[in-house]
C-alpha positions in Angstrom: -21.0 19.2 -11.3 -18.6 20.2 -8.3 -15.3 21.3 -9.7 -11.8 20.7 -8.1 -11.4 24.3 -7.6 -14.4 24.5 -5.3 -13.0 21.5 -3.4 -9.3 22.4 -3.3 -9.4 26.5 -3.9 -6.9 26.0 -6.7 -7.5 25.0 -10.2 -5.3 22.2 -11.8 -1.9 23.3 -13.3 -0.6 22.0 -16.6 3.3 21.1 -17.3 5.1 19.9 -20.3 7.0 17.7 -17.9 6.5 16.4 -14.3 6.3 19.3 -11.6 9.9 19.8 -10.1 8.6 18.9 -6.7 5.7 16.5 -6.2 3.4 16.3 -3.2 1.5 13.5 -2.3 -2.1 14.2 -3.6 -1.2 16.5 -6.3 -2.9 16.8 -9.4 -1.8 18.1 -12.6 -2.1 17.8 -16.5 0.5 16.6 -18.5 0.6 18.4 -21.9 3.2 16.2 -23.8 1.3 12.9 -22.4 -2.4 14.7 -22.9 -3.1 13.1 -19.9 -4.1 13.9 -16.0 -1.6 12.5 -13.4 -1.8 12.1 -9.6 0.9 11.7 -7.0 -0.3 8.7 -4.9 1.3 7.4 -1.7 3.2 4.2 -2.3 3.8 1.9 0.5 4.6 -1.5 -0.8 8.3 -1.3 -0.1 10.8 -4.2 -0.7 13.8 -5.6 1.3 17.5 -6.1 -0.5 20.2 -7.9 1.3 23.2 -5.8 2.8 26.4 -6.9 4.3 26.5 -8.7 7.5 27.4 -7.7 10.8 30.8 -8.9 12.3 29.2 -10.6 15.3 26.1 -13.0 14.7 23.8 -12.4 17.9 20.1 -12.0 19.0 18.5 -9.9 22.0 20.5 -6.7 21.1 19.3 -3.2 21.1 19.7 -0.4 18.1 19.8 3.2 17.5 19.9 5.5 14.6 18.8 5.3 10.7 19.4 3.1 7.6 22.7 4.8 6.9 23.8 5.6 10.5 22.7 3.0 12.6 24.3 1.3 16.1 23.8 -2.1 17.3 24.9 -2.8 20.7 24.8 -5.7 23.2 23.0 -9.2 22.5 23.2 -13.0 23.3 27.1 -13.7 22.2 29.7 -13.4 25.2 30.7 -10.8 26.7 27.2 -9.4 25.5 28.8 -5.9 25.0 29.4 -5.8 21.6 28.7 -2.3 19.6 28.7 -2.0 15.8 28.3 0.8 13.9 26.8 0.6 10.4 27.2 3.6 7.6 24.7 2.1 5.2 27.4 -0.2 3.7 29.3 -2.1 6.1 29.4 -2.5 10.2 32.2 -1.5 12.0 33.3 -2.6 15.5 33.6 0.2 17.9 33.8 0.7 21.6 31.9 -1.9 23.6 29.3 -1.1 26.5 30.7 -1.1 30.0 28.2 -3.6 31.1 27.6 -6.7 28.8 24.1 -7.6 28.6 21.3 -9.3 26.3 17.8 -8.7 26.0 18.7 -4.9 26.3 16.8 -1.9 25.2 18.2 1.4 23.7 17.0 4.6 21.7 18.7 7.5 20.0 21.0 8.0 17.2 24.2 6.7 15.9 26.2 9.3 18.0 23.6 9.8 20.6 22.4 7.0 22.1 21.0 5.3 25.3 21.1 1.8 26.5 18.8 0.7 29.6 18.2 -2.5 31.4 18.9 -6.2 30.0 19.8 -9.8 31.5 23.3 -10.1 32.9 21.9 -13.0 35.4 20.3 -11.6 37.1 18.1 -8.5 35.5 20.2 -5.2 35.4 18.9 -1.6 35.6 22.2 -0.1 34.6 21.7 2.5 31.9 24.5 4.2 29.9 24.7 6.7 27.2 26.7 6.8 23.9 28.4 10.2 22.6 29.8 8.8 19.4 33.0 7.2 20.9 32.4 5.8 24.3 29.9 4.6 27.0 29.3 6.5 30.3 27.1 5.0 32.9 24.0 7.2 34.0 21.3 6.9 36.5 19.9 3.5 36.7 16.3 2.5 36.0 14.1 2.2 39.0 12.8 -1.2 37.8 15.6 -3.5 36.7 14.2 -5.9 34.0 14.6 -7.5 30.4 13.0 -8.2 27.0 11.6 -4.5 27.5 10.8 -2.0 25.2 12.3 1.6 24.6 11.9 4.4 22.4 12.8 8.2 22.1 16.3 9.9 22.4 19.4 10.0 24.7 18.0 12.7 26.6 14.0 12.0 26.5 13.5 8.2 26.2 10.7 5.6 27.5 11.3 2.4 28.7 8.2 0.2 29.3 6.9 -3.5 29.9 9.6 -6.3 30.0 10.2 -9.0 32.6 11.6 -8.2 36.0 10.6 -11.3 36.4 7.5 -11.7 36.3 6.2 -9.9 33.3 5.4 -6.4 34.2 3.5 -3.1 32.7 5.8 -0.5 34.3 6.5 2.5 32.3 9.4 5.0 32.9 10.9 8.4 31.4 14.2 9.5 31.0 14.9 13.3 31.0 18.6 13.0 30.8 19.2 13.0 34.4 17.3 10.3 35.9 14.1 7.9 35.3 10.7 8.7 36.7 8.1 6.0 37.1 4.7 7.1 35.4 1.5 5.5 34.4 1.6 1.6 33.5 0.7 0.0 30.0 -2.8 -1.1 29.9 -1.4 -4.6 28.9 1.3 -6.4 30.8 3.8 -7.7 28.2 7.4 -8.5 27.3 9.1 -8.5 23.9 7.2 -5.6 22.6 8.8 -3.0 20.2 8.5 0.8 20.7 8.6 3.6 18.5 8.4 7.4 18.7 10.3 10.7 18.6 10.9 11.5 22.5 9.3 10.2 25.6 6.0 11.8 25.1 4.9 10.3 21.7 5.6 6.9 22.1 3.9 3.4 20.4 3.9 0.2 22.2 3.6 -2.6 19.6 3.0 -6.2 19.9 4.5 -8.5 22.5 5.3 -12.4 23.4 2.8 -15.0 23.6 1.5 -13.5 21.1 0.2 -10.1 21.5 -1.5 -7.9 18.6 -2.3 -5.4 21.0 -0.8 -1.6 20.2 -1.0 1.2 22.8 -0.4 4.9 22.1 1.6 7.0 24.8 0.8 11.0 25.2 3.2 11.9 27.6 0.9 10.9 30.6 -1.2 7.7 29.7 -1.6 4.8 27.5 -4.6 4.2 25.0 -5.4 1.1 23.1 -5.5 1.8 19.6 -5.4 -0.5 16.0 -4.3 -4.0 16.7 -1.6 -5.3 14.1 -2.8 -7.5 11.1 -0.3 -10.3 12.3 0.1 -10.6 16.3 3.7 -11.1 17.0 6.4 -10.4 19.9 10.3 -10.0 19.4 9.8 -7.8 16.3 11.8 -4.7 15.3 10.9 -1.3 14.0 11.9 1.9 11.8 10.6 4.9 12.4 11.2 8.1 14.3 7.8 9.0 14.8 4.8 7.4 16.7 2.5 8.3 13.8 4.7 7.1 11.0 6.7 3.6 11.3 7.1 0.3 9.8 7.5 -3.0 11.9 9.3 -6.1 10.6 9.6 -9.9 11.6 9.2 -11.4 14.8 7.7 -14.5 16.5 3.8 -15.1 15.8 4.4 -18.1 17.2 6.7 -19.2 14.6 9.5 -16.8 12.9 7.6 -14.4 10.3 8.9 -12.4 7.7 6.0 -9.8 7.4 6.2 -6.2 7.5 3.6 -3.7 8.3 3.7 -0.1 7.8 1.6 2.6 10.5 0.1 5.7 9.3 -1.3 6.8 12.8 -4.4 5.0 12.2 -4.2 1.9 10.6 -1.7 -0.9 9.9 -1.0 -2.0 6.1 1.0 -4.9 5.1 4.1 -4.1 3.0 7.3 -6.3 1.5 8.0 -9.1 3.6 11.6 -9.6 4.7 13.9 -11.7 2.6 14.6 -14.1 5.8 11.8 -14.7 8.6 13.6 -13.7 11.9 12.9 -13.0 15.5 14.9 -10.7 18.3 16.6 -8.9 15.6 17.8 -5.5 15.5 15.9 -2.2 13.5 16.4 1.4 12.6 15.5 3.8 10.2 12.3 5.3 9.1 9.1 3.9 7.7 10.6 4.3 4.0 14.1 3.7 4.6 14.6 0.9 7.5 17.2 -1.7 8.3 17.1 -5.0 9.7 20.2 -7.1 11.4 21.1 -9.9 13.2 18.1 -11.9 15.2 17.3 -15.8 14.9 16.3 -17.7 12.0 17.2 -21.3 12.6 20.2 -20.0 14.9 21.6 -16.8 15.3 22.5 -14.7 12.5 24.6 -11.7 11.4 22.5 -10.8 8.1 21.3 -7.4 7.1 18.5 -6.1 5.1 17.6 -2.8 3.7 13.9 -1.7 3.3 12.9 0.9 0.7 9.7 2.1 0.1 9.1 4.9 -2.5 7.1 8.0 -0.6 4.9 8.4 -3.7 3.9 7.0 -7.2 2.5 9.1 -10.2 -0.6 7.6 -11.6 -2.2 8.6 -14.8 -5.9 8.4 -15.3 -8.3 9.1 -18.0 -11.2 11.8 -17.4 -13.0 11.2 -20.7 
């Protein structure tokens, strides 16, 4: 019989209570319960209602995490509104210099970048946020709207969108200028991006109706595992291209479906309370926030996603 020690190189430890620091995959013997326990991953998660934004809108951009998010731009005139979220409530703050909808953004609540968008006509304008105000910086090479973005305020990626027509052009931002790089394999707009910087990004979904997902390694795009539910106009929470959650979208009607990405496959997790499209999203794969967008009309509602990292499982070896 193969022993646990020969596989893992360690023996199973025993405790009278749970270990102080639990690690996914850890096995131990609970002397009090007289049972073996295992720390398993838990990706189910659920959405809870939060406080509304001040301005209902769709087609806005976002940055940050669940407890420190930013939502800017959007469909409501003058399309420059910027709001900050502290995990409880939304506060209006300094507006964009160039109001626009169908915009994209990246970064954190105190260091973000907004680029492109629709201003009748399409714009290439980019602005950076320092926590108190917006400053115009180098324009995109290709003006576009309904495009995707990911990364940080100094290392971002812009890809896809409509010029029009719909494009697969990819550009990288280094904090000073945009450089055109290799195109997406699939032309698309209304996709969503997720990634920590401009060298590791995921392009997810797209309008009419795309389930295709592509991974960016800093040089080129590679097709990877498709979404379970093809959709466009979705939102994402996650600072890594290998660990994120997507939610909502148009497929071809509004959907509430959420899916978790672990770097190789998509798993369905808890649905949004309200199916919506063209909304904002921020956070991580286990603590995300969805805000604004369209249900039957423009909304200001907020929902927060929570997914415990782990669950303790007791099992019987008798």
